[in-house]
C-alpha positions in Angstrom: 47.0 -28.1 19.4 48.8 -25.4 17.5 49.5 -27.9 14.7 45.7 -28.7 14.5 44.9 -25.0 14.3 47.5 -24.4 11.6 46.3 -27.4 9.6 42.6 -26.3 9.8 43.5 -22.7 8.8 45.5 -23.9 5.8 42.8 -26.3 4.7 40.1 -23.7 4.9 42.3 -21.3 3.0 42.9 -23.8 0.2 39.2 -24.6 -0.3 38.6 -21.7 -2.8 41.5 -22.9 -5.0 40.2 -26.5 -5.1 36.7 -25.6 -6.1 35.7 -24.2 -9.5 34.3 -20.7 -9.4 32.0 -18.9 -11.8 32.1 -15.2 -11.7 34.3 -12.9 -9.7 35.7 -13.8 -6.3 34.8 -10.9 -4.0 36.5 -9.6 -0.9 35.0 -7.5 1.8 35.2 -6.2 5.4 32.9 -6.9 8.2 32.0 -6.0 11.8 30.7 -8.8 14.0 29.0 -8.9 17.4 29.1 -12.1 19.4 27.8 -13.3 22.8 30.5 -13.0 25.4 33.1 -11.8 22.9 31.9 -8.2 22.3 32.7 -6.7 18.8 35.0 -8.0 16.2 36.5 -6.8 12.9 37.1 -9.2 10.0 37.6 -10.0 6.4 35.4 -12.0 4.0 36.1 -13.9 0.8 33.0 -14.8 -1.4 33.2 -17.2 -4.4 30.3 -18.5 -6.5 30.6 -22.3 -7.1 29.7 -24.4 -10.1 29.0 -27.0 -11.6 26.7 -27.8 -8.7 23.0 -28.2 -9.2 22.3 -24.5 -8.7 24.3 -21.3 -9.6 23.1 -19.8 -6.3 25.7 -21.8 -4.3 28.6 -19.8 -2.8 31.6 -20.4 -0.6 32.0 -17.8 2.1 35.2 -17.8 4.1 35.5 -15.2 6.9 38.0 -14.3 9.6 37.0 -12.2 12.7 39.2 -10.9 15.5 37.1 -10.1 18.5 37.8 -7.7 21.4 36.6 -9.4 24.6 37.4 -8.1 28.0 41.2 -8.1 28.8 43.4 -10.1 29.1 41.5 -12.6 26.8 42.0 -12.7 23.1 39.6 -14.5 20.7 39.3 -15.1 17.0 37.3 -17.2 14.6 37.7 -18.6 11.1 34.6 -19.7 9.3 34.1 -21.6 6.0 30.5 -21.8 4.9 28.4 -22.9 1.9 25.6 -20.4 1.4 22.6 -21.1 -0.9 20.7 -18.1 -2.3 17.0 -18.3 -2.1 15.1 -16.8 -5.1 12.7 -13.9 -4.2 10.7 -12.8 -7.1 10.1 -9.0 -7.4 12.5 -8.1 -4.6 16.0 -6.5 -4.7 16.9 -8.4 -1.5 18.9 -11.6 -1.7 18.2 -14.0 1.1 20.6 -16.9 1.8 21.1 -19.8 4.2 23.7 -22.4 4.7 26.2 -23.8 7.1 29.8 -24.8 7.5 32.8 -25.2 9.8 33.9 -22.9 12.6 37.4 -22.8 14.1 37.5 -20.7 17.3 40.6 -19.8 19.3 40.8 -18.2 22.7 43.7 -17.5 25.0 45.1 -15.2 27.6 47.4 -12.4 26.5 50.9 -12.7 27.8 50.6 -16.3 28.9 52.3 -18.7 26.4 50.4 -21.9 25.8 47.2 -20.7 27.3 45.3 -20.8 23.9 42.6 -23.3 23.2 41.2 -24.0 19.7 37.9 -25.8 19.0 36.4 -26.9 15.8 32.6 -26.8 15.4 29.8 -26.3 12.9 27.6 -23.2 12.3 24.4 -22.4 10.6 24.0 -19.3 8.4 21.0 -17.0 7.8 21.7 -13.9 5.7 20.4 -11.0 3.6 22.3 -9.2 0.8 21.3 -5.9 -0.7 22.5 -5.6 -4.3 23.2 -1.9 -5.1 24.2 -2.1 -8.8 27.4 -0.2 -7.9 29.7 -3.2 -7.3 29.3 -2.8 -3.5 27.1 -5.3 -1.8 26.1 -4.8 1.9 25.1 -7.8 3.9 23.9 -8.8 7.3 23.8 -12.4 8.7 23.1 -14.3 11.8 25.4 -17.3 12.6 24.5 -19.7 15.4 27.5 -21.8 16.3 27.3 -25.4 17.5 30.6 -26.3 19.0 33.7 -24.3 18.1 33.0 -20.8 19.3 29.6 -21.9 20.6 28.2 -18.4 20.3 25.5 -16.5 18.4 27.2 -14.0 16.0 25.6 -11.1 14.2 27.7 -9.9 11.2 27.3 -7.0 8.9 29.7 -5.9 6.1 30.3 -4.9 2.5 31.6 -7.0 -0.4 33.7 -5.2 -3.0 
């Protein structure tokens, strides 16, 4: 199972290099809240994609480490395609999409107790462009398989 986890993590990590990007690749930090996993801290990579049919398509790759009740440890790796929906006359940027979710849970101090599951997730989000280079966002991510949780995430892209 460790080999499957490592292979999935490497594959998701290489996706940005394999797809052409237009515009800057952005990094950010995030705080997530998940059912039965409490709060988590994470990182986000955001890359616009072309030459697809729309310039509003992005690749979002995120990693969250959650802090559930001891002695359990839990983390997730998500790779999503997000499509921005045009809103005329609004500063808000709404997006939706979906992708893959790799979830890993285990018991601290017990070797071999970890379990990794691959699933899919849906993505509903809102960005608030500020004109300063910082972009706050909030999103809701229902997971189907993998973590099998409902996750609320908020963060800032730099």
